[in-house]
C-alpha positions as MATLAB code, in Angstrom:
seq = 'MRTGKQVKVTVVGLGKIGLPLAVQFARSGVEVIGADTNPAVVDLVNAGKEPFPGEAHLQEYLADVVSVGTLTATIDTTAAVAQSQVVVVVVPLFVDADAKPDFGWMDSATEAIGRGLRAENHTLVCYETTLPVGTTRTRWKPTLEQVSGLVAGRDFHLVFSPERVLTGRVFADLRRYPKLIGGLDAAGADRARAFYEQVLQFDERPDLERGNGVWDLGSAEAAEMAKLAETTYRDVNIGLANQFARFAAANGIDVHQVIEASNSQPYSHIHLPGMSVGGHCIPVYPRLYLWNDPQATVVRAARAANADMPAYTVGLAAELAGGLAGKRVAVLGASYRGGVKETAFSGVFPAVAEVTRLGGVALVHDPMYTDAELEKLGFTAYHLGDPVDIVLVHTNHADYADTTAADFPGVSVLVDGRSIMTEGGFPGVAVRVVGKPAPEGN';
ca = [
      28.273  -29.367   -3.149;
      30.067  -25.646   -1.970;
      28.627  -23.091   -1.413;
      29.182  -19.468   -0.619;
      29.055  -16.633   -3.497;
      32.504  -14.820   -4.264;
      31.918  -13.467   -7.707;
      28.971  -13.645  -10.137;
      29.209  -15.093  -13.362;
      26.901  -15.035  -16.774;
      27.508  -17.706  -18.928;
      25.936  -16.939  -22.082;
      24.626  -19.898  -24.470;
      22.609  -22.541  -22.451;
      23.437  -25.416  -25.175;
      24.750  -28.822  -24.418;
      28.220  -27.281  -23.186;
      27.071  -24.209  -21.976;
      24.232  -25.646  -19.875;
      26.374  -27.880  -17.738;
      29.209  -25.597  -17.821;
      26.903  -22.909  -15.978;
      26.080  -25.903  -13.345;
      29.729  -27.124  -12.955;
      30.384  -23.512  -11.619;
      27.480  -23.052   -9.539;
      28.015  -26.458   -7.573;
      31.661  -24.756   -7.113;
      30.017  -22.237   -4.908;
      29.760  -19.095   -7.360;
      26.427  -17.363   -8.312;
      25.382  -17.819  -12.076;
      23.097  -16.259  -14.640;
      22.511  -18.381  -17.496;
      21.531  -16.082  -20.785;
      19.842  -17.787  -23.398;
      17.696  -16.301  -26.276;
      15.381  -18.955  -25.995;
      12.391  -18.848  -23.848;
      11.369  -22.100  -23.574;
      14.819  -23.338  -22.403;
      15.060  -20.326  -19.942;
      11.890  -21.577  -18.446;
      12.940  -25.191  -18.365;
      16.390  -24.240  -16.379;
      14.150  -22.101  -13.777;
      12.394  -25.017  -13.288;
      15.025  -27.107  -12.292;
      14.388  -29.337  -15.488;
      17.060  -30.437  -18.602;
      15.895  -28.982  -21.735;
      17.476  -31.906  -23.502;
      18.038  -35.717  -22.645;
      21.468  -37.543  -22.756;
      23.817  -35.447  -20.415;
      25.184  -37.900  -17.370;
      24.626  -35.962  -14.054;
      23.091  -33.152  -15.445;
      19.081  -33.207  -13.875;
      20.408  -34.370  -10.935;
      23.151  -31.579  -10.372;
      20.334  -28.785  -12.178;
      18.164  -29.258   -9.929;
      20.129  -29.080   -7.097;
      21.761  -25.648   -7.758;
      18.401  -24.366   -8.808;
      16.544  -25.198   -5.801;
      19.319  -23.365   -3.419;
      19.320  -20.354   -5.872;
      22.946  -20.263   -7.072;
      21.492  -20.583  -10.899;
      18.891  -18.950  -12.355;
      18.269  -18.100  -15.863;
      17.580  -14.886  -18.509;
      16.512  -13.959  -21.994;
      18.511  -10.826  -21.214;
      22.115  -11.200  -21.682;
      22.949   -7.410  -21.421;
      21.376   -6.886  -17.848;
      22.970  -10.538  -16.643;
      26.685   -9.153  -17.738;
      26.012   -6.041  -16.242;
      25.874   -7.934  -13.083;
      28.755   -9.766  -13.392;
      32.597  -10.063  -12.758;
      32.773  -12.615  -15.301;
      31.308  -13.882  -18.521;
      31.685  -17.219  -20.181;
      30.504  -17.231  -23.743;
      29.407  -20.733  -25.066;
      27.221  -19.586  -28.054;
      27.088  -21.678  -31.412;
      29.278  -20.883  -34.461;
      27.222  -21.927  -37.265;
      28.727  -23.306  -40.316;
      27.635  -23.921  -43.713;
      27.623  -27.366  -45.541;
      31.268  -26.730  -46.757;
      31.841  -25.522  -42.764;
      32.250  -21.741  -43.684;
      31.902  -19.910  -40.361;
      28.788  -17.957  -40.003;
      29.256  -15.755  -36.912;
      25.724  -14.207  -37.026;
      24.613  -15.430  -33.463;
      28.019  -15.036  -31.946;
      28.131  -11.201  -33.193;
      24.361  -10.547  -31.406;
      25.434  -12.268  -28.527;
      28.747  -10.050  -28.316;
      26.931   -7.193  -28.957;
      24.789   -7.629  -26.179;
      27.713   -8.140  -23.872;
      29.346   -4.961  -24.548;
      26.112   -3.412  -23.882;
      26.103   -4.865  -20.506;
      29.707   -4.456  -19.658;
      30.608   -1.827  -16.905;
      34.173   -0.368  -15.819;
      33.398   -0.808  -12.312;
      32.975   -4.346  -12.726;
      36.398   -5.162  -14.827;
      34.796   -7.792  -16.085;
      36.564  -11.129  -17.353;
      35.093  -12.471  -20.661;
      35.900  -15.608  -21.516;
      34.903  -17.396  -25.397;
      34.788  -20.923  -25.200;
      33.351  -21.376  -28.564;
      35.912  -22.912  -30.859;
      37.050  -20.514  -33.352;
      39.223  -19.868  -36.338;
      42.785  -18.255  -35.240;
      42.520  -14.655  -34.459;
      39.097  -14.322  -33.788;
      39.314  -13.103  -30.238;
      41.643  -10.240  -31.063;
      40.365   -9.230  -34.337;
      36.488   -9.636  -33.797;
      35.152   -9.846  -30.329;
      37.772   -7.418  -29.147;
      36.870   -4.466  -31.366;
      32.933   -5.327  -31.014;
      33.177   -5.460  -27.055;
      35.351   -2.119  -27.292;
      33.244   -0.076  -29.683;
      29.940   -1.304  -28.025;
      30.573   -0.772  -24.597;
      33.013    2.345  -24.941;
      35.755    0.870  -22.915;
      39.131   -0.690  -23.381;
      40.224   -4.180  -23.497;
      42.883   -4.863  -20.464;
      42.176   -1.662  -18.890;
      38.389   -1.744  -18.138;
      37.623   -5.466  -18.954;
      39.877   -8.248  -20.007;
      39.468  -10.991  -22.693;
      40.588  -14.205  -23.116;
      39.857  -17.414  -25.328;
      39.461  -20.914  -23.152;
      38.390  -23.722  -25.574;
      35.493  -26.222  -24.412;
      37.491  -29.752  -24.624;
      34.312  -31.967  -23.507;
      32.059  -34.376  -25.343;
      28.194  -34.006  -24.971;
      27.133  -37.107  -22.857;
      30.081  -36.613  -20.266;
      30.739  -32.967  -20.074;
      31.140  -32.874  -16.171;
      33.554  -36.298  -16.029;
      35.810  -34.235  -19.023;
      35.730  -31.278  -17.209;
      37.803  -33.072  -14.495;
      39.969  -35.045  -16.876;
      41.182  -32.523  -19.245;
      43.555  -29.453  -18.615;
      41.673  -25.995  -18.812;
      43.483  -24.119  -21.598;
      43.730  -20.241  -21.584;
      44.900  -17.465  -23.841;
      44.836  -14.119  -22.871;
      44.865  -10.873  -24.887;
      47.571  -10.013  -22.107;
      49.200  -11.305  -18.883;
      46.589   -9.459  -16.630;
      43.402  -11.258  -18.051;
      45.005  -14.709  -18.325;
      45.614  -14.233  -14.482;
      42.222  -13.462  -14.066;
      41.495  -16.431  -16.179;
      43.551  -18.496  -13.974;
      42.052  -17.653  -11.044;
      38.761  -18.215  -12.037;
      38.968  -21.520  -13.715;
      40.629  -22.742  -10.708;
      37.889  -21.958   -8.366;
      34.926  -23.253  -10.681;
      36.705  -26.324  -12.275;
      38.174  -29.443   -9.900;
      40.953  -31.480  -11.807;
      41.649  -35.441  -11.526;
      45.130  -36.472  -10.677;
      46.993  -36.966  -14.398;
      50.700  -38.697  -13.567;
      50.590  -38.751  -17.309;
      50.991  -35.765  -17.961;
      54.549  -33.897  -17.561;
      52.912  -30.657  -16.562;
      49.856  -32.244  -14.253;
      46.512  -31.524  -14.427;
      45.043  -27.784  -14.138;
      44.794  -24.841  -15.900;
      47.702  -24.163  -18.577;
      48.153  -20.492  -19.593;
      49.412  -20.945  -23.262;
      50.822  -17.309  -23.566;
      48.188  -15.728  -26.040;
      44.716  -16.359  -27.290;
      45.741  -17.269  -30.686;
      47.672  -20.093  -28.927;
      44.714  -21.214  -27.309;
      42.516  -21.156  -30.155;
      44.675  -23.299  -32.751;
      45.426  -25.865  -30.059;
      41.685  -26.526  -30.035;
      41.831  -26.823  -33.739;
      44.770  -28.578  -33.707;
      43.528  -31.329  -31.036;
      40.764  -32.047  -33.379;
      42.323  -31.324  -36.819;
      44.606  -34.163  -35.688;
      41.943  -36.583  -35.208;
      40.313  -36.189  -38.710;
      43.897  -36.004  -40.024;
      44.219  -39.896  -38.317;
      41.001  -41.289  -39.151;
      41.525  -39.762  -43.060;
      44.520  -42.150  -43.009;
      42.687  -44.906  -41.128;
      39.879  -44.632  -44.109;
      42.715  -44.559  -46.607;
      44.303  -47.609  -45.448;
      40.825  -49.701  -44.888;
      40.035  -49.332  -48.569;
      43.536  -50.417  -49.531;
      43.753  -53.140  -47.332;
      39.743  -54.364  -48.100;
      40.641  -54.497  -51.696;
      44.042  -56.247  -51.147;
      42.778  -59.244  -48.927;
      43.842  -57.538  -45.848;
      41.931  -57.024  -42.412;
      42.941  -53.406  -41.502;
      41.920  -53.672  -38.172;
      44.578  -56.490  -37.598;
      46.843  -54.218  -39.317;
      45.968  -51.538  -37.210;
      46.043  -52.763  -33.618;
      49.476  -54.565  -34.651;
      50.629  -51.108  -35.510;
      49.531  -49.692  -32.099;
      51.167  -52.217  -30.111;
      54.502  -50.230  -30.127;
      54.126  -46.875  -28.232;
      54.855  -44.464  -31.252;
      51.508  -45.218  -33.488;
      48.231  -44.206  -32.654;
      46.223  -45.236  -35.711;
      42.459  -44.548  -35.098;
      39.836  -46.936  -36.843;
      38.272  -46.141  -39.993;
      34.341  -46.055  -40.145;
      31.244  -45.308  -42.691;
      31.662  -41.768  -41.853;
      33.158  -38.801  -39.501;
      30.218  -36.599  -38.392;
      29.419  -34.399  -35.338;
      29.801  -30.580  -34.433;
      33.465  -30.903  -34.059;
      35.834  -33.159  -36.154;
      34.216  -32.627  -39.730;
      33.832  -28.590  -38.927;
      37.150  -27.719  -36.876;
      39.457  -28.689  -39.516;
      37.494  -26.179  -41.820;
      38.148  -23.676  -39.513;
      41.848  -24.207  -39.466;
      42.039  -24.059  -43.469;
      39.760  -20.781  -43.058;
      43.477  -19.369  -42.014;
      45.710  -21.763  -43.592;
      44.398  -22.486  -47.114;
      47.657  -24.427  -47.895;
      47.396  -27.128  -45.702;
      47.031  -29.907  -47.987;
      47.200  -32.581  -45.368;
      44.201  -31.285  -43.272;
      42.355  -30.790  -46.747;
      43.049  -34.310  -48.457;
      42.058  -35.802  -45.085;
      38.655  -34.253  -44.972;
      38.124  -34.902  -48.254;
      38.931  -38.655  -47.761;
      36.406  -38.836  -44.928;
      33.540  -37.010  -46.724;
      34.058  -39.621  -49.420;
      33.349  -42.515  -46.838;
      29.647  -42.436  -46.875;
      29.283  -42.963  -50.519;
      32.020  -45.469  -50.740;
      30.385  -47.844  -48.120;
      26.935  -47.380  -49.960;
      29.200  -48.776  -53.209;
      30.086  -51.729  -51.181;
      26.365  -52.701  -50.797;
      25.781  -51.788  -54.331;
      28.523  -53.941  -55.488;
      27.883  -56.673  -53.129;
      23.997  -56.494  -54.257;
      24.548  -56.026  -58.146;
      22.872  -52.691  -58.130;
      20.456  -50.833  -55.674;
      17.562  -50.402  -57.996;
      14.445  -50.519  -56.399;
      15.772  -52.148  -53.466;
      15.183  -51.338  -50.309;
      18.005  -50.446  -47.906;
      17.864  -50.035  -44.260;
      20.691  -47.405  -43.543;
      20.937  -48.201  -39.210;
      21.868  -45.046  -37.077;
      20.805  -41.507  -37.928;
      23.096  -39.874  -35.079;
      26.363  -39.372  -35.788;
      27.999  -41.454  -32.832;
      26.548  -43.866  -30.754;
      24.457  -43.208  -27.643;
      24.196  -39.346  -28.746;
      20.874  -38.311  -29.999;
      22.643  -35.649  -32.619;
      22.542  -35.602  -36.664;
      24.946  -32.642  -37.039;
      26.813  -33.488  -39.866;
      26.045  -36.823  -39.728;
      27.154  -39.300  -42.463;
      23.245  -40.938  -43.012;
      22.705  -37.649  -45.040;
      24.939  -38.412  -47.952;
      24.275  -42.153  -47.655;
      20.656  -41.438  -47.849;
      21.617  -39.120  -50.847;
      23.778  -41.823  -52.330;
      21.482  -44.428  -51.959;
      18.573  -42.447  -53.725;
      20.916  -41.736  -56.571;
      21.342  -45.317  -57.196;
      17.705  -45.957  -57.284;
      17.779  -47.414  -54.132;
      14.772  -46.910  -51.697;
      16.606  -45.436  -48.367;
      14.943  -46.139  -44.858;
      16.388  -44.581  -41.914;
      15.889  -46.652  -38.122;
      17.656  -44.811  -34.981;
      16.368  -46.009  -31.578;
      16.914  -42.877  -30.259;
      14.712  -40.964  -32.642;
      10.803  -41.086  -32.829;
       9.256  -41.806  -36.607;
       8.283  -38.567  -36.850;
      11.390  -37.129  -35.906;
      13.135  -39.161  -38.338;
      10.983  -37.963  -41.199;
      11.425  -34.152  -40.036;
      14.726  -35.045  -40.788;
      13.726  -35.653  -44.157;
      13.813  -39.753  -43.989;
      11.292  -42.703  -43.941;
      11.234  -44.496  -40.993;
      12.843  -48.106  -41.105;
      11.386  -50.627  -38.203;
      13.343  -53.497  -37.149;
      11.191  -56.862  -38.358;
      10.097  -54.728  -41.786;
      11.631  -56.828  -45.060;
      14.637  -55.116  -46.440;
      16.953  -56.235  -49.145;
      20.241  -54.573  -47.639;
      21.216  -53.031  -44.457;
      23.820  -50.506  -44.029;
      25.485  -50.098  -40.432;
      26.061  -46.566  -39.955;
      25.996  -45.499  -36.221;
      27.451  -47.900  -33.529;
      24.683  -47.493  -30.991;
      24.978  -50.590  -28.725;
      21.431  -51.860  -29.593;
      22.758  -52.939  -33.029;
      25.296  -54.892  -31.794;
      22.459  -57.795  -31.096;
      20.811  -57.824  -33.828;
      21.071  -60.786  -36.670;
      19.522  -61.547  -39.748;
      15.742  -62.455  -38.313;
      15.704  -58.500  -37.240;
      16.038  -57.989  -40.975;
      13.059  -60.483  -43.049;
      14.529  -60.859  -46.672;
      17.990  -59.094  -46.369;
      20.777  -60.280  -48.790;
      23.442  -57.798  -47.945;
      24.810  -56.320  -45.279;
      27.827  -54.148  -45.080;
      28.739  -53.009  -41.547;
      30.357  -49.650  -41.273;
      31.425  -49.581  -37.634;
      32.589  -53.288  -37.548;
      30.018  -53.693  -34.609;
      27.529  -56.401  -35.810;
      28.021  -60.063  -33.911;
      29.809  -62.321  -36.185;
      27.511  -65.415  -37.639;
      24.474  -63.565  -36.491;
      23.695  -63.683  -40.717;
      24.182  -66.938  -42.255;
      23.615  -67.175  -45.652;
      23.760  -62.974  -46.044;
      26.776  -61.554  -48.053;
      28.777  -59.861  -45.206;
      31.348  -56.580  -45.604;
      33.033  -54.720  -43.001;
      34.549  -51.533  -44.022;
      38.409  -52.585  -43.729;
      37.947  -56.319  -44.023;
      38.461  -58.401  -47.032;
      34.950  -59.861  -48.582;
      34.682  -63.364  -46.248;
      35.085  -66.544  -48.553;
      32.186  -67.053  -50.415;
      30.705  -63.607  -50.406;
];
């Protein structure tokens, strides 16, 4: 770990992205104050204990930087900002069921930051939370100026620099991907470049013509759109794969073979189909893009196609079982993706709702959640070995790949929404895999 204290940085928001960022900065030799409104999180960080599990190396690195004093935490954002030359904002942007943005927490954080800005610090303020295009310039700039009484570009600088990492592998992703920045002016962009080059280290990327490192996109709006574009592309791609999957299965074609064949040449990059698209990013950011571009029909159609996949998959089970009325249906996986304990916009919610609507008894299993946690989410917990009529695989947890019919006494129907179950492990059971035709005899 590097040492030295050239600059003081405040990271606002110590969540699953903000805390690893704070630790990364501290490991790179700057003094960091982590600000969060949750006193329990602040206390855990100051004790050198990770407040959430599952992030590779976080506990080890956190304990290290806390022990040497390069990272401390506080609930007083304003006081922390007043001491800092750089402020990095990773406060959640909440959205409703339709992904309409709710800026409440970010507005509060921005006002607290504004109260702490000091002209003598010439503070660089970097927003990393994914935003609709134009938000940095039209929302955060006027708020910071009004609250602080200062002028952006003269007394402080404002940039947007999107986080581009996945929970569970934040430290690796920080090295792997270019750091995008976009300022309201060239001076702010220069400050941001210098800062991120100081606190990030990048892997060699010979595949990138521009090389890995800090990329200045020329404006905050371009940086905002870049983050929305890369995630919206994935949603559109998956939506196309899911539509291919439904057509292929209905016509006796294995779409997985089709996709493998198509992707064997360099101009095709079709993703894999699946039971749902969940998480904080892919289901949400296309909606943030549509917030500014409501005429984007391709984006809207893909989002609708993906949102329909849980009901479609449940429908496959109902078709095989001759209806779900009175049947016990085990939904495997509450998390939106394998190996992550997170249910944000998870397809498990619409899947359970659809099972219930069709008269089935929905039961949910997830190796990362206790019964009490599942019940708090509104589910009835299922345990491997309990009698069940139907199994739906929602999440690609590694644990499920080795399960067999013996783990589900009485099962007569299996619908694998992730194509991960062991072939041949369910003899005598009617099996369907999303994107594959029904096996002979089903």
